[in-house]
C-alpha positions as a Markdown table, in Angstrom:
| # | Residue | x | y | z |
|---|---|---|---|---|
| 1 | Met | 97.7 | 91.8 | 93.5 |
| 2 | Ala | 95.0 | 93.4 | 95.8 |
| 3 | Trp | 95.0 | 96.9 | 95.5 |
| 4 | Ala | 94.3 | 98.2 | 99.0 |
| 5 | Pro | 97.3 | 96.9 | 101.0 |
| 6 | Phe | 99.1 | 99.4 | 97.9 |
| 7 | Leu | 97.5 | 102.4 | 97.7 |
| 8 | Ile | 97.5 | 102.8 | 101.9 |
| 9 | Asp | 100.7 | 102.1 | 102.2 |
| 10 | Ser | 102.0 | 104.0 | 99.1 |
| 11 | Ala | 99.6 | 106.8 | 101.1 |
| 12 | Cys | 100.8 | 106.5 | 103.9 |
| 13 | Ala | 104.4 | 106.4 | 102.3 |
| 14 | Ala | 103.9 | 110.0 | 101.1 |
| 15 | Ala | 102.5 | 111.1 | 104.3 |
| 16 | Phe | 105.3 | 110.6 | 106.3 |
| 17 | Asp | 107.7 | 110.4 | 104.3 |
| 18 | His | 108.0 | 113.1 | 101.2 |
| 19 | Leu | 105.5 | 115.5 | 104.3 |
| 20 | His | 106.9 | 114.5 | 106.9 |
| 21 | Leu | 103.3 | 114.6 | 108.8 |
| 22 | His | 103.2 | 113.9 | 112.7 |
| 23 | Arg | 99.1 | 111.8 | 112.6 |
| 24 | Leu | 97.0 | 110.5 | 109.1 |
| 25 | Glu | 93.6 | 110.4 | 110.1 |
| 26 | Leu | 90.9 | 108.5 | 108.0 |
| 27 | Asp | 86.7 | 108.3 | 108.5 |
| 28 | Val | 85.5 | 104.8 | 107.6 |
| 29 | Phe | 81.9 | 103.1 | 107.0 |
| 30 | Ser | 80.2 | 100.6 | 109.3 |
| 31 | Phe | 78.8 | 99.2 | 106.0 |
| 32 | Asn | 82.4 | 98.7 | 104.8 |
| 33 | Ser | 84.2 | 96.7 | 106.3 |
| 34 | Arg | 86.4 | 95.4 | 103.1 |
| 35 | Ala | 87.4 | 98.9 | 103.6 |
| 36 | Leu | 87.7 | 98.8 | 107.7 |
| 37 | Arg | 90.3 | 95.6 | 107.3 |
| 38 | Ala | 92.4 | 96.8 | 104.8 |
| 39 | Tyr | 93.4 | 100.8 | 107.2 |
| 40 | Glu | 93.5 | 98.1 | 110.2 |
| 41 | Arg | 95.6 | 95.1 | 108.9 |
| 42 | Ala | 97.3 | 98.9 | 107.3 |
| 43 | Gly | 98.0 | 99.5 | 111.2 |
| 44 | Phe | 95.3 | 102.8 | 111.7 |
| 45 | Val | 93.7 | 102.2 | 115.0 |
| 46 | Arg | 90.1 | 103.2 | 115.3 |
| 47 | Glu | 89.9 | 106.3 | 118.0 |
| 48 | Gly | 86.0 | 106.6 | 118.0 |
| 49 | Thr | 82.5 | 106.6 | 116.6 |
| 50 | Arg | 80.2 | 108.3 | 115.2 |
| 51 | Arg | 77.2 | 106.6 | 115.8 |
| 52 | Ala | 73.9 | 106.3 | 113.2 |
| 53 | Ala | 76.4 | 109.8 | 111.1 |
| 54 | Val | 75.6 | 108.6 | 107.6 |
| 55 | Pro | 72.5 | 108.1 | 105.9 |
| 56 | Asp | 73.1 | 103.7 | 104.9 |
| 57 | Gly | 69.3 | 103.0 | 102.7 |
| 58 | Glu | 66.2 | 102.9 | 105.2 |
| 59 | Gly | 68.6 | 103.0 | 108.2 |
| 60 | Trp | 71.6 | 105.2 | 109.4 |
| 61 | Ala | 75.1 | 103.4 | 110.2 |
| 62 | Asp | 78.6 | 104.6 | 111.7 |
| 63 | Asp | 81.8 | 107.1 | 110.6 |
| 64 | Ile | 84.7 | 104.5 | 112.6 |
| 65 | Leu | 87.8 | 107.4 | 112.9 |
| 66 | Met | 91.6 | 105.9 | 112.3 |
| 67 | Ala | 94.2 | 107.3 | 112.6 |
| 68 | Met | 97.5 | 106.2 | 111.3 |
| 69 | Leu | 100.6 | 108.5 | 113.5 |
| 70 | Asp | 104.2 | 108.4 | 112.4 |
| 71 | Thr | 106.3 | 106.8 | 116.0 |
| 72 | Glu | 103.2 | 104.0 | 114.2 |
| 73 | Trp | 104.6 | 104.2 | 110.8 |
| 74 | Arg | 108.2 | 103.9 | 111.1 |
| 75 | Ala | 107.6 | 101.0 | 114.0 |
| 76 | Arg | 106.3 | 98.7 | 110.9 |
| 77 | Ser | 108.2 | 100.1 | 108.2 |
| 78 | Glu | 111.1 | 98.9 | 110.5 |
| 79 | Ile | 109.4 | 96.1 | 110.1 |
| 80 | Cys | 108.9 | 95.1 | 107.0 |
């Protein structure tokens, strides 16, 4: 079983179904491609990029800003 989709789904359910939030946002570093794909598959949308914002060894990595709205969560929940 893949844990990431289950945990992301559980966090979204708590945020939208129990806390009644309108928006859930996160940021993920560009070198974490597996997390980025997991968030995109879960329905998070890229909203922006903070270029060269995070130290990454000898260089710098981007900080990618993502979010999901309650309406997007409900639309996905109806499909599944």
